[in-house]
N, C-alpha and C positions, 0 to 999 in steps of 0.2 A: 504493500500500500504506500503510495507516494506521500511525501511530507506535505502537511496541510498547515500553512501559516496561520489560518484563521483559528486554529486551536491554541495559538500562542499569543493571543491578543494582550494579555496582561504584561507580557514582556515589553510592550510599547508604552508602558506607564512612564511619565516624565519624571526623572529624578529631581529631587529638591535640592540636594547638596552636591556640588562638584568642586572639590578643593584642590585636587592634583590629578595629573594625567595618567598616573601609573596603573590604576585598576578600573577606571570608569567604563572602559569598553566592555566589561563583563557585567555591568549592572543589569542590563536586560535579562540575562540568564539568571542572575540572583533573584530578580523579581519572580520569574517563572518557576524557579526551584521552590521558593517559599510558598507560592500558590499551590503547587502540586503536592509538596510534602506535608504542608501544614504543621510545621515544627512547633514544639513547646519550648525548646531551648536552642539558642544559637550562640556559639562561642567563636570569637575571632581572636587569633593570636597574631598581633602586629597590626594595630589600628591606625597608627600614624595620624594623618590629618582627618581621617574619618569618612571618606567618600563611600567606601564599601560598607562600613558599619552603619552609617546613616541610611543607606539603601535597604539593608536588612530591616532596620527599625521602621522605615517608611512602608515596606511591604506588609509587615506585621500589623501596623496601624490601619492601613487601607483595608486589609482583609478581615480586620476585627478578630484576630487570633488572640487567644490567651497564652501569650508567649513572652519570654524574656530574652533579651540580647545582651551578651556580655562581651566587652572589648577589653582585651588584656594587652598591656604594653607598659614599658618603663618610661616611654617618651624621652629617652636619653640619646638614642641613635644607635647605629651599628656600623660594621665594617663596610657595608654597602652604601649607606646613606649619609655617613658622617654624623656629626653632633646635631641634635635637634634643638631648635629654638623653643623655649618654654611656652611661647605663644601658641605653638601648634597644639599642645595639650589644652591650654586654657580656652582656645576657640572651640574645639570640638566638645569639650566638657560643657561649656555654656550652651552650645547648640543643642546637645542632647537634653540637658536639664530643661531648656525652654520648650522644645518640641516633642520630646518623647520621655517625659519624666517617669512614666509608669512602665516603660518598655526597656529603655536602654540603661545599662550600668557599665561604667568604666572602672576597671581594676588596674591600679598602677602598681605593677608587680612583675617579677620575672615569670616566665611561663611555668617553670618547674614549681615555684612557690604557689602560683595560682591553681595549679592542678589539684592541690589538696582541698580546695574549696568546693569541688564538684564531686557528686556521687558517681559511682560506676554506672554506666549505662544510661546516664541522664541527658546526654547531649545529642540532639538530632542533626544539627549542622555544625561541623567544625571546620573553620577556615584557617589554614596554616599559611601565614604570610610574614614570618619574622625574618631572622637571619637566613640567608639562602644557600649556605654551604651544604654539601651533602651530609656532613656530620650533624649539623644543626637541624636540618629538616628531618633526618632519620630520628634524632633524639626527640623532637617535638611529636612526631607521629607515634612512636612507641610509648612515650610517656602518657599521651592523651588518648590513645586507642581504647584503653579500658573504660574511659569515660563516655565513649560513643555508644549510642543505642544499638543493640544487636537486632532490634526490630526494624527501625527505619533510619538508621544513621547514614549520613553522607559526609564525606571529607573532601574539602576543596584545597588545591595547591596552586597558588599563583606562581607565575614565572617559569612554566615548564618549557617555554619557547624563547628563552634568552640566548641570543647568539652573537657572534662577533659582528654580524651584519646589522643587528638592531641596537646593540649597546657598546660595541667595540671590545677592546682587550679585557674589560671587566667581566665579560662572559665566562672567562676561565674560572672564576671564583664562584659561579652559580652551579649548584649541584642538584637543583630541584628536578630537572629532567631525568637525570640518572637515577635518582631515588624513585621517582614516580614509575619509571620503566621497570624497576626491580619489584614493585608490588602490584602493579595494575592488573596483571593477569590473574590475580587471586579473586578479583571482584568485577562485577559489571562496571564499566567505566566509560567516560566521555573525555575527549581531548579537544581543546580549542587552541588554535594557533595564534589568533589575533590578540592584540594588546598584551604582548609578552607571554601569552599562553595561560590556559587554566586547565588543570587536571581535576577530574571529578571521579571519586571512588564511591560507589554505592555499597556501603558496609552492611546495612540492614538486610535482614532476611525476609521481612514482611512489609516492604515499602508499598505505598499505594500503587494501584494499577496505572495511575497517571505518570508515575515515575518510570515504571517499566516501559510504558509507551514512549516516553521521552528517550530512553536509552535506545529503543528500537529505531526511533526517528533519527537519532544521531548517526545512523549508518547511511543516511541519505545526504548527499552533498548539499542539497537545498537547505537542510537544517543548519549547516555551518555557515552557508552564505547569509541566511536570515539573521543569525545572531551577530555575524561580523558586520553586516550592514547597519543593524541597529546600534551596535557598539560604536561604529564610525560616526553615526549621527550624534550620539552622546558626546563623543570626543570633539566633533566639530562645534557643538554648542559650547563646550568648555572653552575652546580657543576663542570663540566669538565673545564670550563673556570676558575673557582676559583682555581682549582687544579693546572692548568698551571701557574697561576699568583703567587701563593704563597706557596703551600704545597710542599716545597722542603727541603729535609733533615730534615723532621719532624717539619718544621716551618710553622705555619698556617698563611695564608694571613691576612693582616690588615683588609680587608673587612669582612671576616668571623669573625675575632676577635671582630670587632665592633658590628656585628649583635648578637654575643653571649653575649657580655656585655649588649646590649640593652634588650635582652630577660631576662637576669638575673635581670637587673634593674627593668624591668616591673613586674616580678614576686615578687621580694622583696618588691616593693612599694605597690603593690596591697594586698599582704598578710599582710603587716604592717597596711595598712588602714582598713583592715577588723577587 
């Protein structure tokens, strides 16, 4: 049966918060995943400026689900992104308190310490997006896997498609692809190439039929084109917003400047450490 885009209308929901370009191309899929899975608990490891976390909260809110979203991060930085400005945490914290006070909870902690706060089998969606070395991703997955629901758990891995072509020499320090490849054949899974890639592992053994249908649809090239095009639309809107806010008279906005500085810092530090 051919892929039917009309069954994925919720994926076209307009995101409310777009803070950085790194993950936003996957927000349409995040919306659709929440709609089909109807999770009770979502945990994100590595929230940064909050675009993905806010999208999960937004989906839960619109769908009227009785669910909680937890964003875990130290908001200090890492070997890939460099040191974080404290305002990154303050801005997303204020946004969540204002817009999703009964849904979103930010936990300022290391991932290992935060794991002790969750019961085994309690998490329906686990999004792993912290330090991206093979060792770090493997550690996060194995530490948190017992916390994932054996009934309908789904684990997301960002940056499975980081290459020299899209990030340069820094790609050598990303091990997400290698780790995802080492575990994906154990579970039903989906792989997206756009927006640095997103790996989806369906851990649960009793996921809703809509999730199984989505896995089957992912075998159709039209499924991937659909989400890539929606993701590109979101990315285009982000860059349009940045232009309106700061690219005036040849002056680049502070937000874009900070992102450029962070990229350069990351590349410089990684190349130095190599």
